[in-house]
N, C-alpha and C positions, 0 to 999 in steps of 0.2 A: 397651531394657534389655539390658545385657550382664552377664556374670559375670566377676568379678575372678579372676585366677589365685591359687592358694595357698589362702586361707581360704574361697573360694567365696561371699563376701558379694556380694549383688547390687549393681550399680552402674547409674548412668545418666550420660550425657554430654550436655551442651547444646551443639550445634554453634554455631560462631561466627556463623553466619547469623542465628540466633534471638536477637539482642541487643535490649535495651531501650536504656538509656543506653550509650554506647560502652564496650565492655570488660566488660559484664556481661549476664546473661541477661534476656530479656524476662520480666517478672513473670508474666503470664498463661500463657505457654507453659511456663515452668519449673514453675509450680504444677500445671498440667494434666499435665505429664509425671510428676510425683510422684503425682498423684491417680489415674493409671491403675493404680496398685498397690492402690487401695482401692475403685474404682467403675468403671462403664462406662455406656454409653447405657442410660437407664432405671433406673439404679442410684441409690443414696442420694447426697445432697449430701456434699461434702467441704470442710472448712476447711483451708486451707494458710496458714501464717504464715511469711513470709520474715524471716530473722534477719540476713542480710548479703547484699550484692550477689552473685548467683549467678555463679561463675566459668565461663568458656567453655572448650570444647575439651579438657577433661580429666575422667577418671572421678571421679564423686562417689559415695560409699557410701550405700546405703539400709539403715538400721538399724531395729530394732524389729519389732513384730508387727502385722499388719493389724487384729487384733482390738482392740488397745489404742492404736495410733498408730505413725506412722513418723517417723524423723528422717533428713534428708539432710545428710551431713557431707562435709567436704573433707579427705581424708587428708594433703594437703600442708601443712595448717595445724595448729599446736599451741596456738593462742591462742583467744580467744573467737570469732573468725571461722571456726573449724572447723565450727560449727553453721550450716548454710545455710538450712534450712527444717524445719518440723514440719507433719505432716498427720494428720488424723483424720476419721472420718465424723461428720456433723453434721446438724442440721435447719436449713433456711432460716428466716429470720425470718418472722413472720406477715404483715408489711406487704408490699405489692407492690414489686417491684424498680423498676418504672416506673409510677407512678400515672397513670391516664388511658388506659393501653393504647397500642397501636401507632398510628403514622401510616401512610399509604399509601407504597408504594415511590416514587411520584412526589414526595410531600412529602419523603421522606428524601433523594432525589436532589437536590432543590432545596436542602435544608439543607446539603449538602456545599459549596455556594458560600460559606457563612458559617463554615466551619471556621477557627478562629483560627490553627491551625498552618500554614496556607498562607502567612501573612504572617510569622510568627515562631514558632519551635519550639525548646524547650530540648534536645530529643533528636531531631534531624531524620532520623536513620538508624534510629529505632526500628522493629522488625519489624512491629508492629501498626499504627502510625499515622504513621510517618515519611514526609514528602513527598519526601525525598531518595532513597528507595528506588525503583529503576526498576520499571516494570510487570512483574508476574510474580515479583518478588523481595521481596515483602512483602505484607501484607494491605491496606495503604493504606486504612485505615478513617478517613475524614475527616468526623467527626461535628460538625455545626453545630446551632445552637439551633433548636428547633421550638416550645418553650413557654418563654417568658422567665421569669426569676426572679420569685418572689412574696414572698421574704423577705430578711433580711439576709445578707450574704456570698454572695449568689447563690443562696441556698437555693430549691429548687423548679425551677431551670433544667433543662430536658430537651433532650437533643441526639439527633440521628439521622443515619444514613447508610445507604447500601446496601452489600451485600456479595455478590459472586458468586464463590464458591470455585473455584479452578482445580484441575485434575486432580492436581497434585502435593501437594494437601492431603488427598487421600483415602486410604483404607485398602486400595484395590484392588477394593472392592465398590461404590464410588460414594459411600460415607459419608465425611464429613469426620472425621478422627481427633479424639480427645478433647483432646489438647494444642492442636491448632489451634483448636478450638471455644473452649477456655478463653482462648486468645490473643485471639480475637474479642470475648470478654466483658470483656476487660481495659481497654484504653485508652478506648473510648467512655464508660465510666463516669468515668474521670479527666477527660476533656474537658468534662464537665458543670460542672466547676469552673474556676477561673482558672489553668490550667496555665502560661500565658505569664508572668503576674505572680507566680505562686507555684508554681514547679516542684516536683513531687511524684513520688514513686515508690510503687509498690504495696507495702503492708505486710502486708495479710491479705485473703484472698478466700474466700468460701464460695459454691460454685457447684454447680448440678445441671443435667445434660443429659438431658432427658426423651426427646428425639428428635434424632438427629444430623442436621445439615444435609447436603445432598447436593451434590456437585460440579456446577457448571454451572447451578445454579438461583440466583435472586436473592432475597436476604433483607434484612430491615430490622433493623439493630442500633441499639439505643437506650441512652442513659445518663441518669441522673437524679441531681442533687445533693440529698442528704438533709440534711446539716448540716456545719458547720465547727466544730471544737473545738480551739483552739490550733494545734498543728502537724498535727493529724489532720483529714482530710476523709473523710466517709462518703458513699458513692455506691451506686446500684443500676444494673444493666445487664441487658439482655435481647435475645434473638434471636427474631424472628418470621418466619414464612414469608410469601409474598406475599398470602395470604388472611387474615393477621392472627393465625394460630395460634401460640401460644407454644411454642418449642422448648427454650430454655435460659435460665437466669437466674442472677444473682449479686448478692451484696452485698459491698462491699469497703471497706477502710480504706486511705487513702493517707497518706504521711508527707511533709511539706514538707521540702525539702533545706535544711540550714542554710547560710546565706551568710556 
């Protein structure tokens, strides 16, 4: 977070490296970056709604009051696309993000072989899940099915993968930063749905990080498809340590891209 000259309004910039679809910010990373203004490890859940594809590599203005909510705006726009995102503290839904709890790291590692994005991916350079990103230049979260669908439209499908955060994701103390943790909660939820046949982008996410992951340790990241409603897909996601303890969880809404 930087300060803009002149009026002193706080800003944040999404570096080009942290893209989702080419040319716009990764949804989870962007939402986590804004959420750091409202929460921290062990703090309350935050809901962030994305209103337009987040622009990269230029300062965006943070407006509002943490007590009532924040708005992320693009000072270079004068139209409806000026509003990039909105955030406020929230409560997670009562339902579990991933029903049935975690799988083992070995099961999650095996599931990576079933990741559909390895064969076809609408956003192959996505920071969180893109297979076109080289080792060390993306999270490379390749979540494959571990519990097949039990309902229509793939409802109930649960996916998993492993994640070993490297040192550049940390805050200097060994803890993974909040934006990187939100980025990890992002795409595995999306891949519980048919992302290949129905490309979607993150529209809204409510997440809470009870305990930050640590660099160099292996975690299980899971996603679960809750329902499909028109262009909207509702998912849950969670991060577990190697002993199955829950560290962070999220519920998200995805919006299918119009073709």
